[in-house]
C-alpha positions as a Markdown table, in Angstrom:
| # | Residue | x | y | z |
|---|---|---|---|---|
| 1 | Met | -66.5 | 82.3 | 210.7 |
| 2 | Leu | -63.1 | 84.0 | 209.9 |
| 3 | Arg | -61.2 | 80.9 | 211.2 |
| 4 | Ser | -63.3 | 78.5 | 209.1 |
| 5 | Gly | -63.1 | 80.6 | 206.0 |
| 6 | Glu | -66.8 | 81.6 | 205.9 |
| 7 | Leu | -65.7 | 85.2 | 206.0 |
| 8 | Val | -62.5 | 86.8 | 204.7 |
| 9 | Gly | -60.5 | 89.0 | 206.9 |
| 10 | Arg | -57.3 | 89.5 | 208.8 |
| 11 | Arg | -56.3 | 89.8 | 212.4 |
| 12 | Ile | -55.2 | 93.4 | 213.3 |
| 13 | Ser | -54.6 | 92.9 | 217.0 |
| 14 | Ala | -54.8 | 90.2 | 219.6 |
| 15 | Arg | -58.6 | 90.8 | 220.0 |
| 16 | Gly | -59.6 | 92.4 | 216.7 |
| 17 | Trp | -60.2 | 91.4 | 213.1 |
| 18 | Leu | -60.7 | 93.5 | 209.9 |
| 19 | Val | -63.5 | 91.8 | 208.0 |
| 20 | Asp | -63.8 | 92.1 | 204.2 |
| 21 | Leu | -67.2 | 93.6 | 203.5 |
| 22 | Ala | -67.5 | 91.7 | 200.2 |
| 23 | Ser | -67.2 | 88.4 | 202.0 |
| 24 | Val | -70.1 | 89.5 | 204.3 |
| 25 | Gly | -72.3 | 90.2 | 201.3 |
| 26 | Glu | -71.4 | 86.9 | 199.7 |
| 27 | Arg | -72.2 | 85.0 | 202.9 |
| 28 | Ala | -75.6 | 86.7 | 202.9 |
| 29 | Arg | -76.2 | 85.7 | 199.3 |
| 30 | Ile | -75.5 | 82.0 | 199.8 |
| 31 | Ala | -77.3 | 81.7 | 203.1 |
| 32 | Thr | -80.2 | 79.2 | 203.3 |
| 33 | Asp | -83.1 | 78.8 | 205.6 |
| 34 | Gly | -81.1 | 76.6 | 207.9 |
| 35 | Gly | -80.5 | 72.9 | 208.2 |
| 36 | Arg | -77.3 | 71.0 | 208.1 |
| 37 | Pro | -74.9 | 71.8 | 205.3 |
| 38 | Trp | -74.4 | 69.1 | 202.7 |
| 39 | Ser | -71.3 | 67.0 | 203.0 |
| 40 | Glu | -68.6 | 67.5 | 200.4 |
| 41 | Asn | -69.3 | 64.0 | 199.1 |
| 42 | Arg | -73.0 | 64.9 | 198.7 |
| 43 | Val | -72.0 | 68.2 | 197.0 |
| 44 | Arg | -69.8 | 66.3 | 194.5 |
| 45 | Ser | -72.5 | 63.7 | 193.9 |
| 46 | Val | -75.1 | 66.4 | 193.1 |
| 47 | Ile | -72.6 | 68.3 | 190.8 |
| 48 | Asp | -71.7 | 65.2 | 188.9 |
| 49 | Ala | -75.3 | 64.1 | 188.5 |
| 50 | Leu | -76.5 | 67.4 | 187.2 |
| 51 | Ser | -73.4 | 68.0 | 185.0 |
| 52 | Met | -73.5 | 64.6 | 183.3 |
| 53 | Gly | -77.3 | 63.9 | 183.7 |
| 54 | Glu | -76.6 | 60.4 | 185.1 |
| 55 | Ala | -78.4 | 58.4 | 187.7 |
| 56 | Thr | -77.0 | 58.6 | 191.2 |
| 57 | Asp | -77.5 | 57.1 | 194.7 |
| 58 | Ala | -80.9 | 57.2 | 196.4 |
| 59 | Lys | -80.1 | 60.0 | 198.9 |
| 60 | Thr | -78.7 | 62.3 | 196.2 |
| 61 | Arg | -81.6 | 61.5 | 193.9 |
| 62 | Glu | -84.0 | 62.5 | 196.7 |
| 63 | Leu | -82.2 | 65.7 | 197.4 |
| 64 | Ile | -82.2 | 66.7 | 193.7 |
| 65 | Arg | -85.9 | 65.8 | 193.4 |
| 66 | Thr | -87.2 | 67.5 | 196.5 |
| 67 | Thr | -84.9 | 70.6 | 196.8 |
| 68 | Glu | -85.8 | 73.7 | 194.8 |
| 69 | Thr | -83.1 | 75.0 | 192.5 |
| 70 | Glu | -82.8 | 78.3 | 194.6 |
| 71 | Val | -81.8 | 76.2 | 197.6 |
| 72 | Val | -79.7 | 73.7 | 195.6 |
| 73 | Trp | -77.3 | 76.3 | 194.4 |
| 74 | Arg | -76.9 | 77.8 | 197.8 |
| 75 | Arg | -76.2 | 74.4 | 199.4 |
| 76 | Leu | -73.6 | 73.7 | 196.8 |
| 77 | Ala | -72.0 | 77.2 | 197.1 |
| 78 | Gln | -71.7 | 76.8 | 200.9 |
| 79 | Ala | -69.0 | 74.1 | 200.3 |
| 80 | Val | -66.8 | 76.5 | 198.4 |
| 81 | Thr | -64.7 | 79.5 | 199.6 |
| 82 | Val | -63.7 | 82.3 | 197.3 |
| 83 | Arg | -60.6 | 84.5 | 198.0 |
| 84 | Arg | -59.8 | 87.5 | 195.8 |
| 85 | Phe | -56.3 | 88.6 | 194.9 |
| 86 | Thr | -54.5 | 91.3 | 192.9 |
| 87 | Ala | -51.9 | 89.7 | 190.6 |
| 88 | Arg | -48.6 | 91.0 | 189.2 |
| 89 | His | -48.9 | 88.3 | 186.5 |
| 90 | Pro | -52.6 | 87.6 | 185.9 |
| 91 | Asp | -51.9 | 85.4 | 182.9 |
| 92 | Val | -49.8 | 83.1 | 185.1 |
| 93 | Ala | -52.7 | 82.9 | 187.5 |
| 94 | Arg | -55.3 | 82.2 | 184.7 |
| 95 | Asp | -53.1 | 79.4 | 183.2 |
| 96 | Ala | -52.9 | 77.7 | 186.7 |
| 97 | Leu | -56.7 | 77.6 | 187.2 |
| 98 | Val | -59.6 | 75.4 | 186.1 |
| 99 | Leu | -61.9 | 78.1 | 185.0 |
| 100 | Thr | -65.4 | 78.5 | 186.6 |
| 101 | Gly | -68.1 | 81.1 | 187.1 |
| 102 | Glu | -68.2 | 84.0 | 184.7 |
| 103 | Ser | -64.8 | 83.0 | 183.3 |
| 104 | Ala | -66.3 | 79.7 | 182.0 |
| 105 | Val | -69.9 | 81.0 | 181.3 |
| 106 | Asp | -69.6 | 79.8 | 177.6 |
| 107 | Val | -69.9 | 76.1 | 178.8 |
| 108 | Leu | -73.4 | 77.0 | 179.8 |
| 109 | Gly | -74.2 | 78.2 | 176.3 |
| 110 | Glu | -74.2 | 81.8 | 177.4 |
| 111 | Arg | -72.3 | 84.9 | 176.4 |
| 112 | Leu | -71.7 | 88.0 | 178.5 |
| 113 | Val | -71.5 | 91.5 | 176.9 |
| 114 | Gly | -67.9 | 92.4 | 177.2 |
| 115 | Gln | -65.1 | 90.4 | 178.8 |
| 116 | Ser | -65.0 | 89.9 | 182.5 |
| 117 | Asp | -62.0 | 91.5 | 184.1 |
| 118 | Thr | -61.9 | 89.0 | 186.9 |
| 119 | Val | -60.5 | 85.5 | 186.5 |
| 120 | His | -62.5 | 82.8 | 188.4 |
| 121 | Gly | -61.0 | 79.4 | 189.0 |
| 122 | Tyr | -59.9 | 76.4 | 191.1 |
| 123 | Ile | -56.2 | 75.7 | 191.4 |
| 124 | Arg | -55.3 | 73.0 | 188.8 |
| 125 | Val | -52.1 | 71.7 | 190.2 |
| 126 | Gly | -49.6 | 72.6 | 192.9 |
| 127 | Glu | -50.3 | 74.6 | 196.1 |
| 128 | Met | -51.7 | 78.0 | 196.8 |
| 129 | Asp | -48.3 | 79.2 | 198.1 |
| 130 | Asp | -46.7 | 78.3 | 194.8 |
| 131 | Leu | -49.3 | 80.2 | 192.9 |
| 132 | Val | -49.0 | 83.2 | 195.2 |
| 133 | Asp | -45.3 | 83.3 | 194.4 |
| 134 | Asp | -45.5 | 82.5 | 190.6 |
| 135 | Ala | -48.3 | 85.0 | 189.8 |
| 136 | Gly | -47.4 | 87.6 | 192.4 |
| 137 | Leu | -50.8 | 87.4 | 194.2 |
| 138 | Val | -51.7 | 89.7 | 197.1 |
| 139 | Glu | -55.0 | 89.1 | 198.8 |
| 140 | His | -57.4 | 92.0 | 198.2 |
| 141 | Gly | -61.2 | 92.0 | 198.6 |
| 142 | Glu | -61.6 | 93.7 | 195.2 |
| 143 | Gly | -58.9 | 91.8 | 193.4 |
| 144 | Arg | -59.3 | 90.5 | 189.8 |
| 145 | Val | -58.2 | 86.9 | 190.5 |
| 146 | Ala | -60.9 | 84.9 | 192.4 |
| 147 | Ile | -59.6 | 81.6 | 193.6 |
| 148 | His | -62.4 | 79.1 | 194.5 |
| 149 | Ala | -61.6 | 76.1 | 196.7 |
| 150 | Phe | -63.6 | 73.5 | 198.5 |
| 151 | Arg | -63.5 | 74.0 | 202.3 |
| 152 | Ser | -61.9 | 70.6 | 202.8 |
| 153 | Gly | -59.1 | 71.5 | 200.4 |
| 154 | Glu | -60.0 | 68.5 | 198.1 |
| 155 | Arg | -59.6 | 69.2 | 194.4 |
| 156 | Ser | -58.6 | 66.0 | 192.8 |
| 157 | Trp | -61.9 | 65.6 | 190.9 |
| 158 | Ile | -61.8 | 69.1 | 189.3 |
| 159 | Ser | -59.6 | 69.0 | 186.2 |
| 160 | Gly | -59.4 | 70.1 | 182.6 |
| 161 | Glu | -59.9 | 73.7 | 181.2 |
| 162 | Thr | -63.2 | 74.4 | 182.9 |
| 163 | Ala | -65.0 | 73.1 | 186.0 |
| 164 | Pro | -68.1 | 70.7 | 185.6 |
| 165 | Arg | -71.1 | 72.5 | 184.1 |
| 166 | Ala | -73.2 | 72.4 | 187.4 |
| 167 | Leu | -70.2 | 73.9 | 189.4 |
| 168 | Val | -69.8 | 76.7 | 186.8 |
| 169 | Ala | -73.5 | 77.4 | 187.1 |
| 170 | Val | -73.3 | 77.5 | 191.0 |
| 171 | Asp | -70.2 | 79.8 | 190.8 |
| 172 | Cys | -72.1 | 82.1 | 188.5 |
| 173 | Ala | -75.2 | 82.0 | 190.8 |
| 174 | Arg | -73.1 | 83.2 | 193.7 |
| 175 | Ser | -72.1 | 86.4 | 191.8 |
| 176 | Ala | -73.2 | 89.8 | 192.9 |
| 177 | Val | -73.6 | 90.8 | 189.3 |
| 178 | Ser | -77.3 | 90.2 | 188.6 |
| 179 | Arg | -76.8 | 89.1 | 184.9 |
| 180 | Val | -74.2 | 86.5 | 185.9 |
| 181 | His | -76.3 | 85.4 | 188.9 |
| 182 | Ser | -79.4 | 84.8 | 186.7 |
| 183 | Ile | -77.4 | 82.9 | 184.1 |
| 184 | Gly | -76.1 | 80.6 | 186.8 |
| 185 | Val | -79.5 | 80.0 | 188.4 |
| 186 | Arg | -81.3 | 79.5 | 185.1 |
| 187 | Ala | -78.6 | 77.0 | 183.8 |
| 188 | Leu | -78.7 | 75.0 | 187.1 |
| 189 | Asp | -82.5 | 74.9 | 186.9 |
| 190 | Glu | -82.3 | 73.6 | 183.3 |
| 191 | Met | -79.8 | 70.9 | 184.3 |
| 192 | Arg | -82.0 | 69.9 | 187.3 |
| 193 | Gln | -85.2 | 69.8 | 185.1 |
| 194 | Ala | -83.4 | 67.7 | 182.5 |
| 195 | Trp | -82.1 | 65.4 | 185.2 |
| 196 | Leu | -85.5 | 65.0 | 186.7 |
| 197 | Thr | -87.0 | 64.1 | 183.3 |
| 198 | Arg | -84.4 | 61.4 | 182.7 |
| 199 | Asn | -84.2 | 60.0 | 186.2 |
| 200 | Thr | -87.6 | 60.1 | 187.9 |
């Protein structure tokens, strides 16, 4: 799990790892009742369909129709890893990211009381190593810069200021903060219900 990015940690000896406790909690939050994970292409199809409300292929249509929202967000979240960093230059990090989760909650028509002190986003352009250097990032389990990435490393379809609405909702749903979590689940359920009304 550490090698695949499902858990965050670092090797401390030839036979030992130090595992970040927050990543264990996050893995528990996004766990489903089993079954094969959705492919990244399927994840993208579901996110695009729910974000834009458009028709999609038969397999994706069936998944959206038959999978409860509580399972949908977990299946989508399993395709994404989140690494946290402290930043010497947090504004540089923010400018380099396509915002998601609680950093983009306004695209869901929601407002949080107070400003989140953590920036959540997907790298817009360039490589992670460049952002680490430019923003002075140091990996830390409680850092205030949360960089989301698809496990495959693919990011060509995420652009603009904020991630697609359904992806923002999923990234909110994975939050340990109950208010943010409930906003994400509710927004994703509303998108799913609207999609079902239009497409079934």
